[in-house]
VODREN-430779 format. One record per residue (C-alpha): residue number from 1; x, y, z. Coordinates in Angstrom, 3 decimals. Example, Ala and Ser with C-alpha at 12.3 -4.5 7.8 and 13.67 -1.06 7.14 Angstrom:
BEGIN
   num          u          v          w
     1     12.300     -4.500      7.800
     2     13.670     -1.060      7.140
END
This chain:
BEGIN
   num          u          v          w
     1      0.000      0.000      0.000
     2      1.243      3.474     -0.830
     3     -0.057      6.873      0.067
     4      1.046     10.485      0.056
     5     -0.147     13.753      1.490
     6     -0.726     16.905     -0.538
     7     -1.340     20.195      1.242
     8     -1.581     23.784      0.127
     9      0.811     26.621      0.934
    10      0.757     30.181     -0.351
    11      3.882     30.275     -2.463
    12      3.760     26.828     -4.010
    13      2.241     23.386     -3.749
    14      4.043     21.237     -1.224
    15      4.063     17.464     -1.592
    16      5.115     15.525      1.469
    17      5.580     11.786      1.570
    18      4.401     10.190      4.779
    19      7.565      8.164      4.923
    20      9.801     11.208      4.936
    21      8.144     13.897      6.998
    22      5.077     15.305      8.652
    23      2.732     17.914      7.248
    24      2.381     21.158      9.226
    25     -0.637     20.914     11.506
    26     -2.289     23.914      9.873
    27     -1.007     24.702      6.372
    28     -1.438     28.284      5.213
    29     -4.478     28.714      3.019
    30     -4.706     30.498     -0.289
    31     -6.688     33.440      1.020
    32     -4.861     36.545     -0.202
    33     -6.220     38.209     -3.367
    34     -2.765     38.020     -4.958
    35     -2.677     34.224     -4.712
    36     -6.224     33.532     -5.913
    37     -6.913     32.993     -9.615
    38     -8.800     35.950    -11.103
    39    -11.534     34.054    -12.927
    40    -15.222     34.806    -13.291
    41    -17.462     32.840    -10.965
    42    -19.798     30.568    -12.866
    43    -21.746     29.419     -9.835
    44    -22.461     30.483     -6.278
    45    -22.696     26.862     -5.152
    46    -20.239     25.502     -2.609
    47    -19.758     21.874     -1.651
    48    -21.767     20.278     -4.473
    49    -19.765     17.070     -4.907
    50    -21.683     16.044     -8.024
    51    -20.933     19.374     -9.709
    52    -17.264     19.130     -8.771
    53    -16.786     15.614    -10.134
    54    -18.687     16.627    -13.282
    55    -16.234     19.482    -13.915
    56    -13.259     17.225    -13.226
    57    -14.577     14.521    -15.557
    58    -15.176     16.989    -18.369
    59    -11.552     18.048    -18.112
    60    -10.442     14.392    -17.982
    61    -12.569     13.657    -21.051
    62    -10.848     16.504    -22.907
    63     -7.598     14.648    -22.199
    64     -9.043     11.278    -23.336
    65     -9.105      9.948    -19.777
    66    -11.853      7.820    -18.241
    67    -14.195      9.488    -15.736
    68    -13.787      9.083    -11.987
    69    -16.619      8.481     -9.532
    70    -17.598      9.672     -6.078
    71    -16.850      7.036     -3.452
    72    -18.698      7.182     -0.148
    73    -15.753      5.826      1.854
    74    -13.385      8.391      0.352
    75    -15.877     11.153      1.130
    76    -16.057      9.887      4.715
    77    -12.264     10.042      4.833
    78    -12.341     13.593      3.423
    79    -14.837     14.551      6.124
    80    -12.596     13.191      8.864
    81     -9.494     14.913      7.462
    82    -11.298     18.193      6.794
    83    -12.720     18.428     10.278
    84     -9.369     17.552     11.765
    85     -7.831     20.336      9.673
    86    -10.453     22.804     10.910
    87     -9.481     21.909     14.477
    88     -5.820     22.611     13.656
    89     -4.753     19.024     14.347
    90     -4.229     17.527     10.891
    91     -0.876     15.794     10.414
    92      0.607     12.769      8.674
    93     -0.007     10.490     11.660
    94     -3.727     11.208     11.480
    95     -3.817     10.523      7.744
    96     -2.065      7.243      8.496
    97     -4.957      6.323     10.814
    98     -7.555      7.369      8.240
    99     -5.783      5.432      5.497
   100     -5.527      2.240      7.545
   101     -9.104      2.366      8.863
   102    -10.988      3.655      5.799
   103     -8.962      3.328      2.607
   104     -6.602      0.354      2.912
   105     -9.518     -2.163      3.080
   106    -10.642     -0.984     -0.387
   107     -7.880     -2.917     -2.164
   108     -4.541     -4.609     -1.616
   109     -2.837     -2.212     -4.053
   110     -4.742      0.960     -3.262
   111     -2.877      4.263     -3.506
   112     -4.333      7.387     -1.952
   113     -3.558     11.053     -1.384
   114     -5.435     14.111     -0.205
   115     -5.421     17.856     -0.679
   116     -6.779     20.724      1.411
   117     -7.454     24.041     -0.352
   118     -9.293     27.217      0.607
   119    -10.902     29.639      0.835
   120    -13.191     29.776     -2.225
   121    -16.456     31.512     -3.024
   122    -17.785     28.663     -5.159
   123    -17.059     25.219     -6.579
   124    -15.953     26.509     -9.985
   125    -13.133     28.598     -8.541
   126    -12.095     25.652     -6.388
   127    -11.866     23.235     -9.328
   128     -9.748     25.710    -11.324
   129     -7.291     26.008     -8.439
   130     -7.373     22.258     -7.777
   131     -6.376     21.509    -11.362
   132     -3.470     23.922    -11.040
   133     -2.354     22.473     -7.711
   134     -2.403     18.716     -8.321
   135     -2.566     18.432    -12.099
   136     -0.572     15.196    -12.362
   137     -2.600     13.483     -9.643
   138     -5.998     14.699    -10.828
   139     -5.314     13.709    -14.434
   140     -3.525     10.438    -13.761
   141     -4.718      7.658    -16.042
   142     -4.932      5.266    -13.085
   143     -7.137      7.476    -10.888
   144    -10.345      5.632     -9.966
   145    -12.346      7.722     -7.516
   146    -12.478     10.760     -5.278
   147    -14.214     11.921     -2.111
   148    -15.061     15.559     -1.342
   149    -15.760     17.541      1.827
   150    -16.346     21.303      2.015
   151    -16.774     23.578      4.989
   152    -16.969     27.388      4.821
   153    -15.182     27.465      1.485
   154    -12.344     25.138      2.498
   155    -12.296     21.912      0.480
   156    -10.734     18.534      1.231
   157    -10.388     15.998     -1.570
   158     -9.248     12.381     -1.189
   159     -8.100     10.590     -4.348
   160     -7.561      6.858     -4.821
   161     -6.407      4.410     -7.465
   162     -6.077      0.625     -7.375
   163     -9.552      0.087     -5.901
   164    -10.744     -3.501     -5.794
   165    -14.420     -2.657     -6.492
   166    -15.804     -0.180     -9.020
   167    -19.254      0.511    -10.474
   168    -20.044     -1.247    -13.755
   169    -20.317      2.123    -15.502
   170    -19.345      5.684    -14.564
   171    -21.173      8.791    -15.761
   172    -19.191     11.898    -16.600
   173    -21.796     13.891    -14.664
   174    -23.598     11.952    -11.900
   175    -27.385     12.152    -12.060
   176    -27.861     11.117     -8.442
   177    -26.542     12.254     -5.087
   178    -25.972      8.642     -4.019
   179    -22.255      7.881     -3.858
   180    -20.778      4.514     -4.750
   181    -20.299      1.947     -2.012
   182    -18.526     -1.405     -2.493
   183    -21.098     -4.188     -3.046
   184    -19.591     -6.654     -0.583
   185    -18.778     -6.477      3.081
   186    -15.502     -4.755      3.843
   187    -14.093     -6.462      6.942
   188    -14.229     -4.193      9.980
   189    -11.656     -4.248     12.741
   190    -13.088     -6.441     15.536
   191    -12.331     -3.689     18.017
   192    -14.765     -1.375     16.183
   193    -17.782     -3.677     16.498
   194    -20.409     -2.679     19.051
   195    -24.009     -3.918     19.094
   196    -23.152     -6.074     16.085
   197    -22.158     -3.122     13.882
   198    -19.034     -1.162     13.002
   199    -20.134      1.825     15.066
   200    -17.385      4.280     13.993
   201    -18.041      3.528     10.309
   202    -21.804      3.916     10.781
   203    -21.446      7.255     12.562
   204    -18.990      8.511      9.975
   205    -21.336      7.620      7.107
   206    -24.556      8.948      8.628
   207    -22.885     12.088      9.977
   208    -21.488     12.733      6.525
   209    -25.076     12.979      5.281
   210    -25.976     15.339      8.130
   211    -22.897     17.470      7.503
   212    -23.905     17.849      3.855
   213    -27.304     19.047      5.094
   214    -25.606     21.524      7.499
   215    -26.929     19.574     10.469
   216    -24.943     18.759     13.618
   217    -23.522     15.256     13.960
   218    -25.241     12.578     16.031
   219    -24.029     11.667     19.511
   220    -24.615      8.094     20.720
   221    -27.044      7.960     23.650
   222    -26.349      4.976     25.868
   223    -30.009      4.309     26.722
   224    -31.058      4.430     23.052
   225    -28.040      2.353     22.092
   226    -28.858     -0.334     24.664
   227    -32.525     -0.369     23.677
   228    -31.613     -0.732     19.990
   229    -29.561     -3.795     20.931
   230    -32.450     -5.300     22.908
   231    -34.754     -4.733     19.947
   232    -32.306     -6.387     17.530
   233    -31.855     -9.402     19.813
   234    -35.586     -9.922     20.231
   235    -36.239     -9.573     16.496
   236    -33.544    -12.180     15.882
   237    -35.190    -14.557     18.362
   238    -38.631    -14.017     16.806
   239    -37.315    -14.314     13.257
   240    -39.256    -11.245     12.106
   241    -39.920     -7.626     12.965
   242    -43.084     -5.518     13.167
   243    -43.756     -1.815     12.858
   244    -44.260     -1.525     16.607
   245    -41.245     -3.679     17.427
   246    -41.016     -6.665     19.759
   247    -41.665     -4.235     22.588
   248    -42.665     -0.579     22.774
   249    -39.530      1.521     22.399
   250    -40.994      4.587     24.061
   251    -42.257      2.573     27.047
   252    -38.849      0.943     27.443
   253    -36.939      4.238     27.249
   254    -39.240      6.336     29.409
   255    -39.553      3.436     31.838
   256    -35.855      3.961     32.569
   257    -36.659      7.597     33.506
   258    -34.624      8.882     30.568
   259    -35.274     12.603     30.049
   260    -36.078     12.517     26.326
   261    -38.190     15.063     24.450
   262    -39.020     12.900     21.439
   263    -38.193      9.466     19.998
   264    -38.358      7.914     16.543
   265    -37.629      4.229     15.937
   266    -37.038      2.370     12.657
   267    -36.076     -1.250     12.014
   268    -35.624     -3.799      9.277
   269    -34.393     -7.277      8.419
   270    -31.955     -6.692      5.574
   271    -28.681     -5.576      7.137
   272    -25.670     -6.360      4.913
   273    -23.128     -3.709      5.848
   274    -22.902     -0.183      7.185
   275    -23.230      1.464      3.783
   276    -26.320     -0.532      2.858
   277    -27.959      0.457      6.161
   278    -27.177      4.145      5.648
   279    -28.515      3.913      2.084
   280    -31.783      2.440      3.413
   281    -32.061      5.136      6.055
   282    -31.402      7.909      3.544
   283    -33.762      6.543      0.892
   284    -36.657      5.890      3.280
   285    -36.163      7.985      6.404
   286    -33.985     10.892      5.244
   287    -36.359     13.458      6.787
   288    -35.662     11.923     10.192
   289    -31.938     11.338      9.625
   290    -31.424     14.983      8.655
   291    -33.869     16.557     11.114
   292    -31.817     18.825     13.428
   293    -34.197     18.221     16.330
   294    -32.818     14.680     16.612
   295    -29.413     15.012     18.281
   296    -28.768     11.503     19.613
   297    -28.944      7.995     18.216
   298    -28.710      4.326     19.083
   299    -28.083      1.525     16.591
   300    -27.688     -2.247     16.554
   301    -28.017     -5.314     14.351
   302    -28.128     -9.038     15.008
   303    -28.449    -11.767     12.375
   304    -29.483     -9.165      9.786
   305    -32.191     -7.553     11.917
   306    -31.359     -3.905     12.564
   307    -32.723     -1.216     14.823
   308    -32.062      2.537     14.847
   309    -33.519      4.939     17.417
   310    -33.376      8.728     17.021
   311    -33.829     10.969     20.036
   312    -34.354     14.631     20.858
   313    -33.077     15.995     24.167
   314    -34.091     18.979     26.270
   315    -30.439     20.053     26.256
   316    -27.788     20.567     23.602
   317    -25.041     18.046     22.897
   318    -22.062     18.277     20.578
   319    -20.053     15.542     18.838
   320    -16.319     16.213     18.968
   321    -15.697     13.484     16.396
   322    -18.365     13.308     13.715
   323    -16.275     10.714     11.865
   324    -14.643      8.556     14.565
   325    -11.927      6.136     13.527
   326    -12.216      3.788     16.524
   327    -14.639      3.166     19.384
   328    -12.429      5.266     21.632
   329    -13.213      8.257     19.367
   330    -17.010      7.821     19.600
   331    -18.934     10.490     21.521
   332    -21.468      9.141     24.024
   333    -24.005     10.824     26.273
   334    -26.596      9.570     28.740
END
């Protein structure tokens, strides 16, 4: 496995190999008028990943290169790196963790790099500067996929080649907001499994959707988390699930004297992997997933039966790690 780190500085683009040195914790951004390209803005949109990959693919097509696709895992990695950058704590050691936990499982010969650039008024200006900054990487013949994260005009892109799984066909301009996820199960580290699910991966994926909707990340609530596990176990024993569940979720939660303003519970019997669960939640219950009134969550699965409980508190909570890498990074509340 090989990977490199690309970060932006004012005077020039700096490429740092992980094997030879660390990246400054907070690289200087391209914010001065002198360093920004003086080009007309074609769009006021910021953070539209589909628009960005469309522009990149048009430029690749002009160079007789195949189009790249948006990869959910790479976008999750970009989210984790971008938020770490915003906190002023991004370095090569952290990218090493992200690579090993998110990207390395995508293929035995995967190669990945990332780039942080800012601050831009819109996606068009960003793509112009991106092409100037990492031309050889962006227009490499072997490039397979990218992931994008944007926050307040600062963009993080993760690029990867050598992926084991790819979609059967790739559009130059995506016609859906759904990002590609590998069809099979990607083995999760045993230490990341809680309630039968890779909890860090689940939180990273679902919080990525909330971040795109400008909604705060979920925090795991221990009472909801435990109740989701009880629901999953009972559904597994029964061999089926019902709309009301094996037992009343609200009665179970409030019976524990949990101070909860509102609850919403969903369940199913078709769990395959984290990405498939998040896709089901977003396709069927996106209004609940993205509703800012729900701040906390509990999740579990057993033998394919899954349970997710959303909760609204009378107080505010904040997730320090919206995209945790390990269970030790997960934010809990009670």
